C-alpha positions in Angstrom: 76.9 -9.2 -6.6 73.6 -10.9 -6.1 73.3 -11.9 -9.8 76.8 -13.3 -9.7 75.9 -15.3 -6.5 72.9 -16.8 -8.3 75.0 -17.8 -11.4 77.6 -19.5 -9.2 74.9 -21.5 -7.4 73.4 -22.6 -10.8 76.8 -23.6 -12.1 77.5 -25.6 -8.9 74.1 -27.4 -9.1 74.7 -28.2 -12.8 78.1 -29.7 -12.1 76.6 -31.9 -9.3 73.8 -33.0 -11.6 76.2 -33.9 -14.5 78.5 -35.8 -12.0 75.6 -37.8 -10.6 74.3 -38.7 -14.0 77.8 -39.6 -15.3 78.5 -41.9 -12.3 75.1 -43.5 -12.8 75.7 -44.2 -16.5 79.2 -45.6 -15.8 77.9 -48.0 -13.1 74.9 -49.0 -15.2 77.3 -49.9 -18.1 79.6 -51.8 -15.9 76.9 -53.8 -14.2 75.2 -54.5 -17.6 78.3 -56.6 -18.6 77.4 -59.2 -16.1 75.5 -62.4 -17.2 71.7 -62.5 -16.6 72.2 -65.5 -14.4 74.2 -63.4 -11.9 71.1 -61.3 -11.1 68.4 -62.3 -8.7 64.7 -61.8 -9.3 63.2 -58.3 -8.9 62.1 -57.6 -5.4 59.3 -55.1 -4.5 59.7 -53.7 -1.1 58.1 -51.5 1.6 60.4 -49.7 4.1 59.7 -47.7 7.3 61.9 -45.5 9.5 61.0 -45.0 13.1 62.4 -43.5 16.3 64.7 -41.3 14.2 65.7 -38.6 16.5 67.9 -35.6 15.7 71.4 -35.3 17.3 72.5 -31.9 16.0 71.9 -28.4 17.5 68.7 -28.0 15.5 66.8 -31.3 16.0 64.3 -32.8 13.6 62.4 -35.9 14.8 60.7 -38.3 12.4 56.9 -38.4 12.5 56.5 -40.7 9.5 59.0 -41.9 6.9 57.6 -44.5 4.5 58.8 -45.8 1.1 57.9 -48.1 -1.8 60.4 -49.4 -4.3 62.1 -52.3 -6.0 65.6 -53.8 -6.0 67.7 -56.7 -7.3 70.8 -58.5 -6.2 74.0 -59.2 -8.2 75.9 -62.3 -7.0 79.6 -61.5 -6.6 80.7 -64.7 -4.8 78.9 -67.6 -3.1 78.4 -65.5 0.1 78.6 -61.9 -1.2 76.1 -60.0 -3.2 75.6 -56.4 -4.4 72.1 -55.0 -3.8 70.8 -52.1 -5.9 67.4 -50.5 -5.7 65.1 -47.5 -6.2 62.7 -46.2 -3.6 60.1 -43.4 -3.6 59.9 -42.0 -0.1 57.4 -39.8 1.9 58.4 -38.2 5.2 57.2 -35.8 7.8 59.5 -34.3 10.3 59.0 -32.0 13.4 61.4 -29.5 14.8 61.7 -28.3 18.4 63.5 -25.0 17.6 62.6 -21.9 19.6 63.1 -18.3 18.5 64.0 -17.1 15.1 67.3 -18.5 13.8 69.8 -16.7 11.6 69.9 -19.9 9.5 67.3 -22.7 9.9 68.6 -25.8 8.3 66.8 -29.0 7.3 69.2 -31.6 5.9 70.8 -29.6 3.0 68.2 -26.9 2.8 69.1 -23.6 4.5 66.5 -20.8 5.1 67.7 -17.5 6.6 65.8 -15.6 9.3 63.4 -18.5 9.8 62.3 -21.1 12.4 61.2 -24.5 11.2 58.2 -26.1 12.8 57.8 -29.0 10.4 58.8 -30.4 7.0 57.0 -32.7 4.6 59.2 -34.2 1.9 59.0 -36.4 -1.1 62.3 -38.0 -2.2 63.9 -40.6 -4.4 66.5 -43.0 -2.9 69.0 -45.1 -4.8 70.1 -47.7 -2.2 73.3 -49.6 -2.9 74.5 -52.2 -0.5 76.5 -55.3 0.3 74.8 -58.5 1.6 77.0 -61.1 3.3 75.3 -64.5 3.7 75.6 -65.9 7.2 73.3 -69.0 6.8 71.5 -70.6 3.9 69.5 -73.8 3.2 67.0 -74.7 0.5 64.2 -72.5 1.8 65.7 -69.9 4.2 68.8 -67.6 4.5 70.1 -64.9 6.8 72.2 -62.0 5.6 74.2 -59.2 7.2 73.6 -56.0 5.3 75.5 -52.8 4.8 73.9 -50.0 2.7 74.4 -46.5 1.5 71.3 -44.6 0.5 71.7 -41.3 -1.4 68.4 -39.4 -1.2 67.4 -36.9 -3.9 64.7 -34.3 -3.0 61.7 -34.0 -5.4 59.4 -31.8 -3.4 59.2 -30.4 0.1 57.0 -28.1 2.2 58.7 -26.2 5.0 56.4 -24.7 7.6 57.6 -22.3 10.2 57.8 -18.6 11.3 59.6 -15.6 10.0 59.6 -12.3 11.9 56.8 -13.8 14.1 54.6 -14.6 11.1 53.6 -18.0 9.9 55.4 -18.8 6.6 55.1 -21.8 4.3 57.9 -22.4 1.7 57.5 -24.9 -1.1 60.7 -26.4 -2.5 61.0 -28.3 -5.9 63.8 -29.5 -8.1 63.5 -26.2 -10.0 63.6 -24.0 -6.9 66.3 -21.4 -7.6 68.9 -20.6 -4.9 68.5 -17.1 -3.5 70.5 -15.2 -0.9 68.1 -16.3 1.8 67.2 -19.7 0.5 69.6 -22.4 -0.6 69.0 -26.1 -1.4 70.7 -28.9 -3.3 69.4 -31.9 -5.4 71.2 -34.4 -3.0 69.0 -34.0 0.1 70.6 -36.5 2.4 72.7 -39.7 2.6 71.8 -42.6 4.9 74.2 -45.2 6.2 72.5 -48.5 7.2 73.5 -51.8 8.9 71.3 -54.7 9.8 70.1 -58.2 9.1 67.7 -59.7 6.6 65.9 -63.0 6.8 64.7 -64.7 3.6 62.0 -67.4 3.6 59.7 -69.3 1.3 62.4 -70.0 -1.3 63.7 -66.4 -0.9 60.4 -65.0 -2.1 59.8 -63.1 1.1 62.5 -61.1 2.8 62.3 -59.3 6.2 65.0 -56.8 7.2 65.7 -54.5 10.1 68.6 -52.6 11.6 70.0 -49.2 12.6 70.8 -46.2 10.3 72.3 -42.8 10.4 71.4 -39.7 8.5 74.6 -37.8 7.6 73.0 -34.4 6.7 69.9 -34.7 8.8 72.1 -35.6 11.8 69.7 -38.2 13.2 70.0 -41.9 14.2 67.2 -44.4 14.3 65.9 -47.8 13.1 64.3 -49.1 9.9 62.3 -52.1 8.8 62.0 -53.5 5.3 59.6 -56.1 3.8 60.4 -57.4 0.3 58.5 -59.7 -2.0 60.0 -61.3 -5.1 57.8 -62.4 -8.0 
């Protein structure tokens, strides 16, 4: 029974991976058909999440959540653009759980008979968003932004207690699912809405707004600073 359970989990993860790669290749091929003049300059960005507080039964609050990445925009109309990027992210999260839980969950990772104290996580995000231009002149512009940010877990360290003993669990892309430990490649998905202000001939962009973590069940704010070369 246990062996069959492991095989089913491996098959499920393999299907998810193939689906993700297939969708990425299809989108890449479709976007590549656009003319080079439709694309903006590459933008290098720094992002930060703050005051992200858990809303679910088991709450995780953000201590630090910092990312570095790059993005570019594809002009669809005069006022509408598609923004696509890639961000490497580092985060540390604290839990206020008390007592051993039957299942202690962090985003899409589930550990049985455990109580989380903290999680340190390295992830890769692929933000995709729509930018609606509200105002523009020669040097400055203001956009309203809507983004979806799938987040893929690369490495995580879970610290907590099990049967009143301190226990540290390290999670990687190759971590196998076991009866008392389950994880997925897609760690989380963020929904984001805000405004961005571009200045100095659109070479510098400052953005901020509110976002929601679907699997982490937290809501908070973000800031983003971008520089185009």
